[in-house]
PAZAPA-4460 file (N, C-alpha, C; in steps of 0.05 Angstrom, whole numbers, plus 32768, in hexadecimal, padded with zeros to 4 digits):
% residues 234
    n_x    n_y    n_z   ca_x   ca_y   ca_z    c_x    c_y    c_z   seq   type   mol
   8CCD   8613   7BBE   8CC6   862D   7BCA   8CA8   862E   7BCE     1      M     A
   8C99   8624   7BBB   8C7C   8625   7BBE   8C73   8613   7BD5     2      K     A
   8C81   85FC   7BD9   8C7A   85EB   7BEF   8C80   85F8   7C09     3      L     A
   8C97   8606   7C0B   8C9E   8614   7C23   8C8A   862A   7C2A     4      R     A
   8C82   8638   7C15   8C6E   864E   7C19   8C54   8643   7C24     5      T     A
   8C4C   862C   7C19   8C33   8620   7C21   8C34   8617   7C3E     6      S     A
   8C4B   860B   7C46   8C4F   8602   7C61   8C4E   861A   7C75     7      L     A
   8C5B   8630   7C6D   8C5B   8647   7C7E   8C3F   8653   7C81     8      L     A
   8C30   8653   7C6C   8C14   865D   7C6C   8C03   864B   7C7E     9      A     A
   8C07   8631   7C7C   8BF8   861F   7C8D   8BFE   8623   7CAB    10      A     A
   8C18   8627   7CB0   8C21   862B   7CCC   8C14   8645   7CD7    11      A     A
   8C13   8659   7CC6   8C07   8673   7CCF   8BE9   866F   7CD5    12      A     A
   8BDC   865F   7CC4   8BBF   865A   7CC8   8BBB   864C   7CE3    13      T     A
   8BCB   8638   7CE8   8BC9   8629   7D01   8BCD   863B   7D19    14      I     A
   8BE1   864C   7D17   8BE8   865E   7D2D   8BD0   8671   7D33    15      A     A
   8BC4   867B   7D1E   8BAD   868D   7D21   8B95   867F   7D2E    16      M     A
   8B93   8665   7D28   8B7B   8657   7D32   8B80   864C   7D4F    17      A     A
   8B99   864E   7D59   8B9F   8642   7D73   8B8F   8651   7D89    18      A     A
   8B85   8642   7D9D   8B76   864E   7DB2   8B88   865E   7DC5    19      P     A
   8B7C   866E   7DD6   8B8C   867D   7DE9   8B99   866A   7DFD    20      A     A
   8BB0   8673   7E08   8BBF   8662   7E1A   8BAE   865A   7E32    21      L     A
   8BB0   8641   7E3A   8BA1   8637   7E51   8BAE   8642   7E6B    22      A     A
   8B9F   8642   7E80   8BA8   864C   7E9A   8BAF   8634   7EAC    23      I     A
   8BC7   8632   7EB6   8BCE   861B   7EC8   8BBD   861D   7EE1    24      P     A
   8BB2   8606   7EE9   8BA2   8605   7F02   8BAA   85ED   7F13    25      G     A
   8BA2   85EE   7F2C   8BA8   85D9   7F3F   8B8E   85D0   7F4C    26      T     A
   8B8A   85B5   7F4D   8B72   85AA   7F5A   8B76   85AB   7F78    27      A     A
   8B63   85B6   7F86   8B65   85B8   7FA3   8B5C   859F   7FB2    28      L     A
   8B50   858D   7FA4   8B47   8573   7FAF   8B44   8560   7F98    29      T     A
   8B41   8546   7F9D   8B3B   8533   7F88   8B21   853D   7F7A    30      D     A
   8B23   8541   7F60   8B0E   854F   7F52   8B05   853F   7F39    31      L     A
   8AEB   8538   7F38   8AE1   8529   7F20   8AE4   853A   7F07    32      P     A
   8AEE   852D   7EF2   8AEF   8539   7ED7   8AD7   852E   7EC8    33      L     A
   8AC5   8540   7EC1   8AAC   8538   7EB5   8AAB   853E   7E97    34      R     A
   8A99   8531   7E89   8A96   8534   7E6D   8A88   854E   7E65    35      A     A
   8A7C   855C   7E79   8A6E   8575   7E73   8A6D   8585   7E8D    36      G     A
   8A64   859E   7E8B   8A63   85B0   7EA2   8A4A   85AC   7EB4    37      P     A
   8A4A   8598   7EC4   8A34   8593   7ED5   8A36   8578   7EE3    38      G     A
   8A29   8575   7EFA   8A2B   855C   7F09   8A1E   8544   7EFC    39      P     A
   8A0D   8549   7EE8   8A00   8532   7EDC   8A0F   8527   7EC4    40      M     A
   8A25   8533   7EBD   8A37   8528   7EA9   8A49   8512   7EB4    41      H     A
   8A4F   84FD   7EA5   8A5F   84E7   7EB0   8A7B   84F0   7EB7    42      P     A
   8A86   84E2   7ECB   8AA2   84E7   7ED3   8AB4   84D6   7EC0    43      V     A
   8AC8   84E3   7EB4   8AD9   84D5   7EA1   8AF5   84D1   7EAD    44      I     A
   8AFB   84DF   7EC2   8B15   84DB   7ECF   8B14   84EA   7EEA    45      A     A
   8B2A   84E9   7EF9   8B2C   84F9   7F12   8B46   8508   7F11    46      T     A
   8B45   8522   7F17   8B5D   8532   7F1A   8B65   8530   7F37    47      V     A
   8B7D   8525   7F3C   8B87   8521   7F57   8B8B   853C   7F66    48      E     A
   8B88   853B   7F80   8B8D   8552   7F91   8BAA   855C   7F8C    49      R     A
   8BAD   8576   7F88   8BC7   8582   7F82   8BCF   857E   7F65    50      N     A
   8BBE   8570   7F55   8BC5   856B   7F39   8BC2   8585   7F29    51      G     A
   8BD1   8588   7F14   8BD0   85A0   7F03   8BC0   859B   7EEA    52      T     A
   8BB1   85AF   7EE2   8BA1   85AE   7ECA   8BA6   85C8   7EBA    53      V     A
   8B9E   85C7   7EA1   8B9E   85DF   7E90   8B81   85E8   7E8C    54      E     A
   8B7B   85FF   7E97   8B60   860A   7E96   8B5C   8619   7E7C    55      V     A
   8B4A   860F   7E6B   8B45   861B   7E51   8B30   8630   7E52    56      E     A
   8B1F   8630   7E66   8B0A   8644   7E69   8AF4   8639   7E7B    57      G     A
   8AE2   864B   7E83   8ACC   8644   7E94   8AB2   864C   7E87    58      C     A
   8A9C   863F   7E8F   8A82   8647   7E83   8A79   8662   7E8D    59      N     A
   8A64   866C   7E82   8A5C   8688   7E87   8A56   868C   7EA5    60      E     A
   8A4A   8678   7EB1   8A44   867A   7ECE   8A5D   8678   7EDF    61      G     A
   8A73   866E   7ED4   8A8C   866D   7EE2   8A90   8656   7EF5    62      G     A
   8A7C   8644   7EF8   8A7E   862F   7F0B   8A8E   8617   7F00    63      Q     A
   8A8D   8613   7EE6   8A9A   85FB   7EDA   8AAF   8604   7EC6    64      W     A
   8AC6   85F7   7EC7   8ADC   85FF   7EB5   8AE4   85E7   7EA4    65      C     A
   8AEA   85EC   7E8B   8AF5   85D7   7E7A   8B13   85D6   7E7D    66      Q     A
   8B1D   85BE   7E81   8B3A   85BB   7E86   8B45   85A4   7E76    67      V     A
   8B5F   85A4   7E72   8B6C   858D   7E66   8B81   8583   7E7A    68      S     A
   8B83   8569   7E7C   8B96   855D   7E8F   8B9E   8542   7E84    69      V     A
   8BB8   853D   7E83   8BC3   8523   7E7A   8BB6   851A   7E5F    70      A     A
   8BB3   852D   7E4D   8BA9   8527   7E33   8B8B   8524   7E31    71      G     A
   8B7C   8529   7E47   8B5F   8527   7E47   8B53   8542   7E4C    72      R     A
   8B3B   8546   7E41   8B2D   8560   7E44   8B12   855A   7E50    73      R     A
   8B0B   856B   7E63   8AF1   8568   7E70   8AEB   8581   7E81    74      G     A
   8AD7   857E   7E93   8ACD   8595   7EA3   8AD0   858E   7EC0    75      W     A
   8AD8   85A2   7ED0   8ADA   859F   7EED   8ACC   85B7   7EFA    76      V     A
   8AC4   85B3   7F14   8AB7   85C8   7F23   8ACD   85DD   7F2A    77      F     A
   8AC9   85F5   7F20   8ADF   8609   7F21   8AE6   8613   7F3D    78      G     A
   8AD5   8611   7F50   8ADB   861C   7F6B   8AF0   860B   7F79    79      S     A
   8AF7   85F4   7F6D   8B0C   85E3   7F79   8B26   85E4   7F69    80      Q     A
   8B29   85FA   7F5A   8B42   85FE   7F4A   8B4F   8618   7F53    81      L     A
   8B69   8617   7F57   8B79   862E   7F5E   8B8C   8635   7F48    82      A     A
   8B93   864F   7F46   8BA7   8658   7F32   8BB8   866D   7F3F    83      A     A
   8BCF   8673   7F33   8BE1   8687   7F3D   8BDF   86A0   7F2D    84      Q     A
   8BDA   86B6   7F3B   8BD9   86D0   7F2E   8BF5   86DA   7F28    85      Q     A
   8BF7   86EF   7F19   8C11   86FA   7F10   8C23   8702   7F28    86      S     A
   8C16   870A   7F3F   8C25   8712   7F56   8C2D   86FB   7F68    87      G     A
   8C26   86E2   7F60   8C2D   86CB   7F70   8C18   86C1   7F82    88      G     A
   8C02   86D0   7F85   8BEC   86C7   7F97   8BDC   86B1   7F8A    89      Q     A
   8BD5   869D   7F9B   8BC5   8686   7F92   8BA8   868C   7F98    90      R     A
   8B96   8689   7F84   8B7A   8690   7F87   8B69   867B   7F7B    91      V     A
   8B4F   867A   7F83   8B3B   8669   7F76   8B35   8674   7F5A    92      I     A
   8B37   8663   7F46   8B34   866D   7F2A   8B19   867A   7F26    93      I     A
   8B03   866E   7F2F   8AE9   867A   7F29   8AE4   8693   7F39    94      T     A
   8AF4   8699   7F4D   8AF0   86B2   7F5C   8B01   86C9   7F50    95      E     A
   8B13   86C2   7F3F   8B25   86D7   7F33   8B26   86D4   7F14    96      Q     A
   8B0F   86CF   7F09   8B0E   86CA   7EEC   8B18   86E1   7EDC    97      R     A
   8B0F   86F9   7EE3   8B17   8711   7ED3   8B35   8716   7ED6    98      Q     A
   8B3F   8715   7EEF   8B5C   871A   7EF3   8B6D   8706   7EE5    99      A     A
   8B64   86ED   7EE4   8B73   86D8   7ED6   8B6E   86D7   7EB8   100      L     A
   8B5A   86E6   7EAF   8B52   86E7   7E93   8B4A   86CB   7E89   101      Q     A
   8B39   86BE   7E99   8B2F   86A4   7E91   8B1A   86A7   7E7B   102      V     A
   8B1D   869A   7E64   8B0A   869C   7E4F   8AEF   8691   7E56   103      P     A
   8ADA   869C   7E4B   8ABF   8691   7E4E   8ABA   867E   7E36   104      V     A
   8AB3   8665   7E3C   8AAE   8652   7E27   8A93   8645   7E2A   105      I     A
   8A87   863C   7E15   8A6D   862F   7E15   8A71   8611   7E11   106      Q     A
   8A62   8602   7E1F   8A63   85E5   7E1D   8A55   85DC   7E03   107      Y     A
   8A63   85CB   7DF4   8A57   85BE   7DDD   8A5D   85A1   7DDF   108      Q     A
   8A49   8591   7DDB   8A4C   8574   7DDD   8A60   856A   7DC9   109      E     A
   8A75   855E   7DD4   8A8B   8554   7DC3   8A94   8539   7DCD   110      Q     A
   8A97   8526   7DBC   8AA1   850C   7DC4   8ABE   850E   7DCC   111      R     A
   8ACC   8523   7DC3   8AE8   8526   7DCA   8AEC   852C   7DE8   112      A     A
   8AD7   8534   7DF6   8AD9   853A   7E12   8ADC   8520   7E23   113      L     A
   8AD5   8509   7E18   8AD5   84F1   7E27   8ADD   84DA   7E14   114      A     A
   8AE7   84C3   7E20   8AED   84AC   7E0F   8AD5   84A3   7DFF   115      P     A
   8ADA   8494   7DEA   8AC5   848C   7DD8   8AB1   8479   7DE6   116      A     A
   8ABB   846C   7DFC   8AA9   845A   7E0B   8A97   8467   7E1E   117      T     A
   8A9B   8482   7E23   8A8B   8490   7E36   8A70   8498   7E2A   118      T     A
   8A5B   8497   7E39   8A41   849E   7E30   8A40   84BC   7E29   119      T     A
   8A36   84C3   7E12   8A33   84DF   7E0A   8A1D   84EC   7E1A   120      T     A
   8A21   8505   7E23   8A0E   8513   7E33   8A02   852B   7E24   121      T     A
   89ED   8536   7E2F   89E2   854E   7E23   89ED   8567   7E31   122      T     A
   89E7   857E   7E26   89F1   8597   7E32   89E2   859F   7E4B   123      T     A
   89CC   8594   7E51   89BC   859C   7E68   89C7   858E   7E81   124      S     A
   89C8   859D   7E97   89D0   8592   7EB0   89B9   8591   7EC4   125      T     A
   89A1   8595   7EBA   898A   8596   7ECC   8976   857F   7EC8   126      Q     A
   8978   8570   7EB3   8964   855B   7EAE   8972   8541   7EA7   127      T     A
   8965   852B   7EAE   896F   8511   7EA7   8986   8508   7EB9   128      G     A
   8992   84F1   7EB3   89A8   84E7   7EC3   89BB   84D8   7EB1   129      S     A
   89C1   84E2   7E99   89D2   84D5   7E86   89ED   84CF   7E91   130      T     A
   89F5   84B6   7E90   8A10   84AE   7E97   8A16   84AF   7EB4   131      G     A
   8A0F   84C4   7EC2   8A18   84C7   7EDE   8A0C   84B3   7EF1   132      A     A
   89F4   84AA   7EEB   89E7   8498   7EFE   89DB   8480   7EEF   133      A     A
   89EA   8475   7EDD   89E0   845F   7ECD   89D8   8448   7EDF   134      A     A
   89C0   843E   7EDA   89B6   8427   7EE9   89AE   842D   7F06   135      G     A
   89AD   8447   7F0D   89A7   844D   7F29   898D   845C   7F2D   136      A     A
   897C   845C   7F18   8963   846A   7F1B   8965   8487   7F10   137      G     A
   8950   8496   7F15   8950   84B2   7F0C   8959   84C5   7F22   138      T     A
   8969   84D9   7F1B   8974   84EB   7F2F   8963   8504   7F31   139      G     A
   8968   8513   7F46   895A   852C   7F4B   896E   8541   7F53   140      V     A
   8969   855A   7F4C   8979   8570   7F57   896E   8577   7F72   141      I     A
   897F   8578   7F86   8975   857D   7FA1   8987   8591   7FB0   142      A     A
   898A   85A8   7FA4   899A   85BD   7FB2   89B7   85BD   7FA8   143      G     A
   89C9   85C5   7FBA   89E5   85C8   7FB2   89F7   85BF   7FC8   144      A     A
   8A0E   85B4   7FC1   8A23   85AE   7FD4   8A2E   85C8   7FDE   145      L     A
   8A34   85C9   7FF8   8A3D   85E2   8004   8A5A   85E0   800B   146      L     A
   8A69   85F4   8002   8A85   85F6   800A   8A96   85DF   8000   147      G     A
   8AAB   85D9   800F   8ABE   85C5   8007   8AD7   85C8   8019   148      G     A
   8AEC   85BA   8013   8B03   85BB   8024   8B12   85D5   8023   149      P     A
   8B0E   85E4   800D   8B1D   85FD   8009   8B09   8613   8003   150      I     A
   8B0B   8629   8011   8AFC   8641   800B   8B0C   8653   7FF9   151      G     A
   8B0B   866D   7FFC   8B1C   867F   7FED   8B39   867B   7FF5   152      A     A
   8B4A   8679   7FE1   8B66   8675   7FE7   8B75   868F   7FE3   153      V     A
   8B80   869A   7FF8   8B8F   86B3   7FF7   8BAB   86AE   8000   154      I     A
   8BBF   86B5   7FF0   8BDA   86AF   7FF7   8BE1   8692   7FEF   155      G     A
   8BE9   8682   8003   8BF0   8667   7FFC   8BD9   8654   7FFA   156      G     A
   8BDE   863A   7FF8   8BC9   8626   7FF6   8BC8   8615   800F   157      L     A
   8BCC   8622   8026   8BCB   8613   803F   8BB0   8607   8042   158      A     A
   8BAF   85EE   804C   8B95   85E1   8050   8B8F   85CD   803B   159      G     A
   8BA1   85C8   8028   8B9B   85B4   8013   8B97   8598   801F   160      L     A
   8BA4   8593   8036   8BA1   8579   8042   8B84   8573   804B   161      T     A
   8B74   8588   804C   8B58   8584   8054   8B49   8572   8040   162      A     A
   8B53   856F   8028   8B46   855F   8014   8B4E   8542   8015   163      G     A
   8B60   853B   8027   8B6B   851F   8028   8B55   850C   8031   164      A     A
   8B55   84F4   8027   8B42   84E0   802E   8B4F   84C7   803A   165      M     A
   8B43   84BC   804F   8B4D   84A3   805A   8B3A   848D   8051   166      V     A
   8B45   8478   8045   8B35   8462   803A   8B25   8454   8050   167      D     A
   8B0B   8451   804D   8AFB   8442   8060   8B00   8424   805C   168      P     A
   8AF6   8414   806E   8AF9   83F7   806C   8AEE   83EC   8052   169      P     A
   8AF9   83D6   8049   8AEF   83CA   8030   8AD2   83C1   8031   170      G     A
   8AC9   83B9   8048   8AAD   83AF   804A   8A9A   83C6   8047   171      E     A
   8AA3   83DF   804D   8A91   83F6   8048   8A8D   83FB   802A   172      V     A
   8AA3   83F9   801B   8AA1   83FB   7FFE   8A8E   83E6   7FF3   173      R     A
   8A91   83CE   7FFC   8A80   83B8   7FF3   8A63   83BE   7FF8   174      T     A
   8A5D   83C8   8010   8A41   83CD   8017   8A35   83E4   8006   175      Y     A
   8A44   83FA   8003   8A38   8411   7FF5   8A36   840C   7FD7   176      V     A
   8A47   83FC   7FCD   8A46   83F6   7FB0   8A31   83E0   7FAA   177      T     A
   8A2B   83CF   7FBD   8A17   83BA   7FBA   89FB   83C5   7FBF   178      T     A
   89F8   83D6   7FD2   89DE   83E1   7FD9   89DA   83FD   7FCC   179      N     A
   89D1   83FC   7FB4   89CD   8415   7FA5   89B7   8426   7FB1   180      K     A
   89BA   8440   7FAF   89A6   8453   7FB9   899E   8466   7FA3   181      V     A
   8989   8475   7FA8   897F   8488   7F95   8994   849E   7F8F   182      E     A
   899A   84A3   7F76   89AE   84B8   7F70   89A2   84D4   7F74   183      P     A
   89B3   84E6   7F7C   89AC   8502   7F80   89C1   8513   7F72   184      V     A
   89B7   8529   7F65   89C9   853B   7F57   89C7   8556   7F64   185      F     A
   89DE   8561   7F6C   89E0   857A   7F79   89F2   858D   7F69   186      L     A
   89EC   85A7   7F6A   89FE   85BA   7F5E   8A18   85BA   7F6E   187      E     A
   8A2E   85BC   7F5F   8A48   85BA   7F6C   8A55   85A0   7F66   188      G     A
   8A68   8598   7F76   8A77   857F   7F71   8A7B   8570   7F8B   189      E     A
   8A7C   8556   7F89   8A81   8545   7FA1   8A9F   8545   7FA7   190      V     A
   8AA6   8553   7FBC   8AC2   8553   7FC5   8AC2   8551   7FE3   191      V     A
   8AD7   8546   7FEE   8ADA   8543   800B   8AD8   855E   8018   192      V     A
   8AC7   8561   802C   8AC4   857A   803B   8AAB   8589   8033   193      G     A
   8A9F   8583   801B   8A86   8590   8013   8A6F   8586   8025   194      A     A
   8A5C   8597   802A   8A45   8591   803B   8A2D   858A   802B   195      T     A
   8A21   8573   8031   8A09   8569   8023   89F1   8577   8030   196      V     A
   89DE   8582   8020   89C6   858E   802B   89B7   857B   803C   197      P     A
   89A9   8586   8051   899B   8575   8064   8984   8566   8057   198      Q     A
   8979   8571   8041   8962   8563   8034   896A   854B   8023   199      N     A
   8984   8546   8021   898D   852F   8012   898F   8517   8025   200      V     A
   8982   8501   801D   8983   84EA   802E   899E   84DC   802D   201      R     A
   89A8   84D5   8044   89C0   84C4   8046   89B9   84AA   8054   202      V     A
   89C7   8495   804E   89C0   847A   8056   89D4   846E   8069   203      Y     A
   89CA   845F   807C   89DB   8452   8091   89EB   843B   8085   204      E     A
   8A02   8437   8091   8A14   8420   808A   8A16   8410   80A4   205      I     A
   8A0F   83F6   80A3   8A10   83E5   80BB   8A2C   83E6   80C9   206      P     A
   8A2B   83EC   80E3   8A44   83EB   80F3   8A59   83FF   80E9   207      N     A
   8A50   8415   80DF   8A63   842A   80D6   8A58   8445   80DC   208      Y     A
   8A6A   8458   80E3   8A62   8472   80ED   8A57   8484   80D7   209      K     A
   8A61   8483   80BF   8A59   8495   80AA   8A40   848B   809B   210      D     A
   8A33   849D   808D   8A1C   8496   807C   8A26   8497   805F   211      R     A
   8A15   8490   804C   8A1D   8492   8030   8A06   849C   801E   212      Y     A
   8A0D   84A6   8007   89FA   84B0   7FF3   8A07   84AD   7FD8   213      A     A
   89F6   84AF   7FC3   8A00   84AF   7FA8   89FA   84CA   7F9B   214      Y     A
   8A0F   84DB   7F9A   8A0C   84F7   7F92   8A1D   84FD   7F79   215      I     A
   8A10   8508   7F65   8A1E   8511   7F4D   8A2F   84FA   7F41   216      N     A
   8A23   84E2   7F42   8A31   84CB   7F35   8A47   84BF   7F45   217      G     A
   8A4A   84C7   7F5F   8A5E   84BC   7F70   8A52   84B3   7F8A   218      R     A
   8A5B   849C   7F94   8A53   8493   7FAF   8A65   84A2   7FC3   219      T     A
   8A59   84AE   7FD7   8A68   84BE   7FEB   8A61   84B5   8007   220      V     A
   8A74   84B8   8019   8A6F   84B3   8036   8A6A   84CE   8043   221      L     A
   8A56   84D0   8054   8A4E   84E9   8060   8A4F   84E7   807E   222      V     A
   8A5B   84FA   808B   8A5D   84FA   80A8   8A43   8502   80B5   223      E     A
   8A38   84F2   80C7   8A1F   84F9   80D4   8A22   8513   80E4   224      P     A
   8A0D   8523   80E5   8A0E   853C   80F5   8A17   8553   80E4   225      G     A
   8A30   8552   80DB   8A3B   8568   80CA   8A31   8566   80AD   226      S     A
   8A2A   854E   80A4   8A22   8549   8089   8A38   854F   8075   227      N     A
   8A51   854E   807E   8A67   8553   806B   8A70   8539   805E   228      K     A
   8A78   853C   8045   8A83   8525   8036   8A9F   851F   8041   229      I     A
   8AA4   8506   8049   8ABE   84FE   8054   8ACD   84EB   8041   230      V     A
   8ABF   84E0   802E   8ACC   84CE   801B   8ABC   84CD   8001   231      Y     A
   8ACA   84CB   7FEB   8ABE   84C9   7FD0   8AC8   84B0   7FC3   232      V     A
   8AB7   849D   7FBC   8ABF   8485   7FAE   8AC2   848B   7F90   233      Y     A
   8AD6   8480   7F84   8ADA   8482   7F67   8AD0   846A   7F59   234      R     A
***
C-alpha cells in the first residue's frame, strides 16, 4: 500500500510538471531546424515542406518558434509555419499567436536541442558565426530576407507548391561547393521564394543562368533581376 501511494504521488508530481500541450503546425516550405532562434545558429535538420511539427512556443519577438519533430527539438522561423484555428481556418502561427494561445518561451542554451556532435552556440544572434559558417570566414548582418513563397494564409493552404524546388545540374553543385564565398547572415530564413536584399553580393556560375550566395549557413541559388532564392542546398 505504501508503494502504491508513493507511485501515485510520483505520477501526480509528473503531471503537475508537464508542459502545456504543443500546437500542431505545418511547414509551408522546406525549413531549416536550427539549434537556436536565429540564422547564425547551426542547422541540425530540415523540416520537409508540408511536414508536421509540434510547436512548443515562440520567443518574445514572435519570429522564431521552438518545435519538436521526429524526436528532435529545435527552432524554426515562425512565419513559415501554419496552424489550424478552432473554426478550421489555416493561419500563419506568428500572425495569430494570441488566438492560438502560443506560449512565450525564452531561449536557453541546451545541448538537448542538437546532437552531441553539433557545435554549441551562444544565445546571441547578432555576433560571431558559430557553427553556421564554419571555415567560411566571418559573417555580417546585412539586412533581412523579404517575403517568401507564402504570405498570410487565409482559408486553405493554396500555393504550397510555390516552395517546390527543381534540382539544378550536378556540375552546379560541384562549382558552388568548391568555390566558397563570404558568408552573409540575414534576419529571416533562407527559403525558396524569399528575396535577397540588393546590397548582398551574389556570384556568377559559369554557363549557368542563376547566381549563388552563402546565406545563413546555406548555399543558395538566386535568380538574377528578381533576386529571389530559387534553390537551397542542404
